[in-house]
N, C-alpha and C positions, 0 to 999 in steps of 0.2 A: 504493500499499499504506500502510495505517496503522500506521507504525512509530514507536517513541519518538523524541523530538527531542532529539539530543546537545546542543542549545545552550538547553534549559530547565533550570531548576533541579530542578524536581520531575516526573519523566516520568510517573509514575503518581499521579494525585489520590487514588485508593483507599488510596495507603500514604504519608500525608504526611510519615513519617519517613525516607523514601528520597530522597536528594539528589545530584544529579550534581555533584560537587565543582567541577569547572572553571568553573562558572557562578555560584559563590558566592564564591570567594576573590578578595581584591582585592590581596593581597601580590604583586608580580610576581616575586618569588623562590620562590613555589609554583607549580610548572607541572605541571599534570595533564592527562592525555588523556581522549579522549572515552569516554563511557559508564562511567566509574569512579565508583562511588557510595559515599555514607556513610549509614550508618543509625542513627539516634539519636532516639529519642522525646523526648528533652530539647531538641530544636533542632538538625536535620540541616543547617541553612544557617549553623551556628555553627562549621564545620570548623576555622577559623584558631585559635580558642581551644585546640584540642589540638594546636598546633605551638608548643612553648613555648620560652622563652630564645632568640628568634629577633631578633637585633640587627642593623640595617643595617651597622653598621661593622665587623662580621666578615664579611659578604660570602658566607656559606654559602647554599645552595638546596636546596629539597626537589622532587625529581622524583618523580612517580608517572605510571606507564604507562597504558595503555588497558585497560578492561573489568577493572579491578580491584574487588573487594568489600571494603570496610573496616567493620567492626562497631564498635558504640558503645564509647565509653570509650577508643579507641586514641589513644595520645600520642606525637608525634614530638618528641624531646627534642634540640634543636639545639645547635651548638657554644657558644653563650652561656652554656651551663650549666657549662661546665669552668672550674676554678680553676687557677691556677699551681701547679705541684707542684716546682719546683726550688728553692723556699726552704724555711725551717725549718717554716713553717706556711702552711697553704692558706687561712687566715681572710682575706678580702678587707676590711682595715680602711679602706681608701681609699673605700669607698661609704658607709660609715656616717655621714659627716657630723661637724659639730663639728670639735675640734681632731683627731680622726682622720682627717679629710678630707686632712691634710697628709701621710699616710703615702704611700710611693712605689707609684704605680699602675703595673702592668705595661704595656709597649706590646703592641699586637696581636701582634707576633711571638713574645713570650714567652709567651703562652697557649697552651696545647694545642689544636691544631687537626686535626679527623678528615676534613675535606673535606666535600663534598655527601652529603646523605642520598638514596638512589636505590632506588625501587620499580620491579620490572619491570612487564610486562603479564600480565594474567590471573592476578594475585595475590591470594589470599585471606587476609585479616589477621582473625583473631578477637578476640573481645570483650577489652577491656582489655589490650591489648598495649602494651607500651612499646618503641619504637624508639630507640634510642641514636643519637649524633651520628656520622655518616659511615658508616652501615651500608649495603651494598647487598644487596638482597633480589631474587634472579633471577627470570626470567619463569616463571610457573606454580606458584610456590611456595606452600605454605601454612604459615601461622603459627598454632600453636594458642592457644587463650584464656588470657590471664594470663601470657603469656611476656614475658621481657625478652630483647629482640634486642641483644646488644652485639658481634655479629661477623657478617660477611658470610654469607649463605644461598645455596647455589647455586640453579640453575634445577629446577624440578619436585621439589624437596625438601619433605617434611613435617618441620616442626622445632617443638619445644615445650620449656616450662621455663624455670627461673631459675636460671643463665644458659641462654638457649635452644639447644638442641642438635638436631642432624637424628636424626629418628626413623627414617627411611626415604626412599627415592625412589619417586616415584609410579609411575614406570614403569621399564622397563628401559632401558638405554644407547642402544640403537638408536632405539627410539620417542622418547626424549627429543631425542636429535639430528635426526631427523625433524621434530618439532614446532619446534624452534628454528631448522631452516632455512625450514620453512613459514612461520612467522610469521602465523598467521592473522589475527591483530588487525591487521594492517598492510593487509589487503585492504579493497577497497570494501565499503560495507555491503551492497550487493547479492550480491557473492560470499560474504559472511559468512552471509547469509540461506539461500543455496543450501546451505552447508557446514553449517549447523546439524544436520541429521540425523546428520552424522559426529562433530560436535563434542560433541553430546549422547548418543553411543553408548557403552555399556559393554562393547561386544565390540572388545576392544583389538586383536585380529589383523584384524578387518575394518578398523578405524581406520587401522592401519599399512599395509594394502594400497592403501585409498582415497589417503590422503596421499602414499605414495610415488609412485603413479601420476601424481599432480599435481605432483611437484615437477619 
């Protein structure tokens, strides 16, 4: 079968803006699953430029699952953007050089640290979204364009705005539970291809019945 190669950067030469992220990132602290793509006419292979304030000495990581769709202009702000907040000023005198360089620099433990940023599987992140440090976005979630995601978002929720808030759940609780147990993205590609008629079906009762039979 002629299927997209998950180990190629550009799976469809007719859409040069579309890129499988895992094949172009070089930073070992950015871990991306198969078939997750970024789409940007300004250079889809430049995804790392959209992961900002990412410093080795801090040690945080960005995890993105499989089969995610990430639109252009998305920015992942990492923990290096945080300033110390337990002093009178948040201004970082110590990085400005000259005599100011003698200002007392905080140690790593004194800086706010929100942990790793984690995006689940089958997540759609709309255009120009900003994801703040340490946020977790659940499997199957949708983040609306121009949102600022400062808090965790649960699986299969539609969220949007600044600050990003849950608008609604995509499905009822039972179907969400079935999908989270089924974890189609972890199946072999051959199994996924057989499941495509179900995964792309808008008859949710049919989907519910079919997936329950396969659990």
